[in-house]
C-alpha positions in Angstrom: 3.6 -8.8 12.7 3.1 -11.2 15.5 1.3 -14.6 15.1 -2.1 -13.2 16.0 -2.0 -10.5 13.4 -0.5 -12.8 10.8 -3.4 -15.2 11.3 -5.9 -12.3 11.1 -4.6 -10.8 7.9 -4.8 -14.2 6.2 -8.3 -15.0 7.6 -11.5 -15.2 5.4 -13.1 -12.2 7.2 -10.0 -9.9 6.5 -10.0 -11.0 2.9 -13.7 -10.4 2.5 -13.3 -6.9 3.9 -10.4 -6.3 1.4 -12.4 -7.6 -1.5 -15.9 -6.2 -0.8 -15.2 -2.9 0.9 -11.6 -1.7 0.6 -11.2 -2.5 -3.1 -14.5 -1.0 -4.2 -13.8 2.2 -2.1 -10.3 2.6 -3.7 -11.7 2.0 -7.1 -14.3 4.7 -6.5 -11.7 7.1 -5.3 -9.0 6.4 -7.9 -10.5 4.2 -10.7 -8.9 1.4 -12.6 -5.3 1.6 -13.9 -4.2 2.7 -17.4 -3.5 -0.1 -19.9 0.0 -1.6 -19.4 0.3 -0.2 -15.9 3.4 -1.3 -14.0 2.5 -1.4 -10.3 4.3 -1.8 -7.0 2.7 -3.3 -3.9 4.4 -2.7 -0.6 3.8 -5.4 2.1 2.2 -8.0 -0.1 1.7 -10.7 2.5 0.4 -13.9 1.0 -0.5 -12.3 -2.2 -4.3 -11.8 -1.9 -4.1 -8.0 -2.4 -1.7 -8.6 -5.4 -4.3 -10.7 -7.0 -6.9 -8.0 -6.5 -4.6 -5.5 -8.1 -4.2 -7.7 -11.1 -7.9 -8.6 -11.5 -9.9 -5.6 -10.2 -7.6 -2.7 -10.9 -6.4 -4.2 -14.2 -2.7 -4.0 -13.6 -0.5 -5.3 -16.4 2.5 -6.1 -14.1 3.0 -6.1 -10.4 6.2 -6.0 -8.4 5.5 -6.9 -4.8 7.6 -7.0 -1.7 7.3 -8.1 1.9 9.7 -8.2 4.8 8.7 -11.7 5.8 10.2 -14.5 3.6 7.5 -16.9 4.6 4.8 -14.6 3.3 6.7 -14.2 0.0 6.8 -17.9 -0.3 3.0 -18.1 0.2 2.5 -15.4 -2.3 4.6 -17.3 -4.9 2.3 -20.3 -4.5 -0.8 -18.2 -4.9 0.4 -16.1 -7.8 2.3 -18.7 -9.8 -0.3 -18.8 -12.6 0.3 -15.2 -13.4 3.8 -15.9 -14.7 6.0 -12.9 -15.6 3.2 -10.5 -14.8 4.3 -10.8 -11.1 7.7 -10.3 -9.6 8.0 -11.0 -5.8 10.9 -10.1 -3.5 11.8 -10.0 0.2 12.6 -6.4 1.1 12.2 -3.3 3.1 9.8 -0.6 1.7 12.1 2.2 3.0 14.8 1.0 0.6 13.1 0.0 -2.6 16.2 0.4 -4.6 17.9 -2.4 -2.6 14.7 -4.6 -2.6 13.8 -4.3 -6.2 16.3 -2.1 -8.0 13.4 0.4 -8.2 14.4 3.5 -10.2 13.1 7.0 -9.8 9.6 7.4 -11.4 9.6 3.6 -12.2 5.9 2.8 -11.4 2.5 3.9 -12.7 0.9 3.1 -9.3 1.7 2.0 -5.8 -0.6 0.1 -3.4 -0.5 0.0 0.4 -3.0 -2.4 1.9 -2.6 -1.5 5.6 1.2 -2.0 6.0 2.8 1.4 6.5 1.5 1.7 10.1 3.9 -1.2 10.9 6.9 0.9 9.7 8.7 2.8 12.5 9.9 5.5 10.0 6.6 5.7 8.1 7.7 9.1 6.6 10.7 7.3 5.0 8.3 4.8 3.5 6.2 7.6 1.9 9.4 9.2 0.6 10.3 6.1 -1.2 6.8 5.7 -2.6 6.9 9.3 -3.9 10.3 8.7 -5.4 9.3 5.7 -7.5 5.9 7.0 -8.6 5.8 8.4 -12.2 4.2 11.8 -12.9 0.5 11.1 -13.4 0.8 7.9 -11.3 -1.4 7.0 -8.4 -0.8 5.9 -4.8 -3.7 3.8 -3.4 -3.6 3.6 0.4 -5.6 1.8 3.1 -4.3 2.4 6.6 -4.8 2.0 10.3 -4.4 5.2 12.3 -3.0 6.1 15.7 -6.6 6.2 17.1 -7.1 2.4 16.3 -3.6 1.5 17.5 -4.4 3.1 20.9 -7.4 0.9 21.5 -7.3 -1.9 24.1 -7.7 -4.6 21.4 -4.8 -3.4 19.3 -2.6 -2.9 22.3 -3.3 -6.4 23.7 -3.3 -8.4 20.6 -0.8 -6.9 18.1 2.7 -5.4 18.0 3.1 -2.0 16.4 5.6 0.9 16.7 4.7 2.9 19.8 6.1 6.3 18.7 5.3 8.7 15.9 2.0 7.2 14.9 -0.1 9.0 12.4 -3.7 10.2 12.2 -5.6 10.3 8.9 -4.8 14.1 8.5 -1.1 13.5 9.4 -0.8 10.9 6.7 -2.4 13.0 4.1 -0.4 16.1 5.1 2.9 14.1 4.7 1.8 12.9 1.2 1.2 16.5 0.2 4.6 17.5 1.6 6.2 14.8 -0.5 4.6 16.4 -3.6 1.7 14.0 -4.0 -1.8 15.5 -4.5 -4.6 14.0 -2.5 -7.3 16.7 -2.3 -10.7 15.4 -1.3 -9.9 11.8 -2.3 -9.6 10.3 1.2 -11.9 9.3 4.0 -11.8 7.8 7.5 -14.0 5.2 9.1 -15.0 4.2 12.6 -14.1 7.4 14.5 -11.0 8.0 12.4 -9.5 4.5 13.0 -9.2 3.6 9.4 -8.0 5.7 6.4 -8.5 5.1 2.7 -7.6 7.3 -0.2 -5.7 8.0 -3.4 -2.9 10.4 -4.2 -1.3 11.2 -7.4 2.0 12.7 -8.6 1.0 15.7 -10.7 2.1 15.9 -14.3 4.6 18.7 -15.1 3.1 22.1 -16.0 3.5 23.1 -19.7 7.0 24.2 -20.3 8.4 22.3 -17.3 10.8 19.4 -18.0 
């Protein structure tokens, strides 16, 4: 992120949107987490979303990563009171094994608060999310689509990958291709500029390992 976007994502209006619109929408689509849920957040920034995951979604533990060491430092200050319930690391979401030692099927839920559109190989990011999600686990996503990134404001103010951007249907189709089930639990807002939804990794059918 450039300086303008970093300032925006840490601003009171952005946090209010995350708290009063995005979080209630994701809760409506996916509900609170199971007791003792171990959760991953990709792109945690200064830790505001991490705190919402702990308080509003009732996560027991959260592992959170960000590519920017300065943001991880800020998140440590914000989340210090949660003790061992939070583990923070600097890392790349396309290689969660290197960043966190994340094993296959290691998390009950994964959260993406509008970070995957920053990743040039966004499909690789979704591959990693699918890999670490347990059967029955949920992926909560809140994203910015190609339609928004093509607008004058986004082009002038922010830096984003310029190739292979996704629409809402593109993102959902890739999740389904990765074996995650979305169904009707997604929606777009403002002429398709913003995408919110929940996917899950299906439980094995009876008789399957």
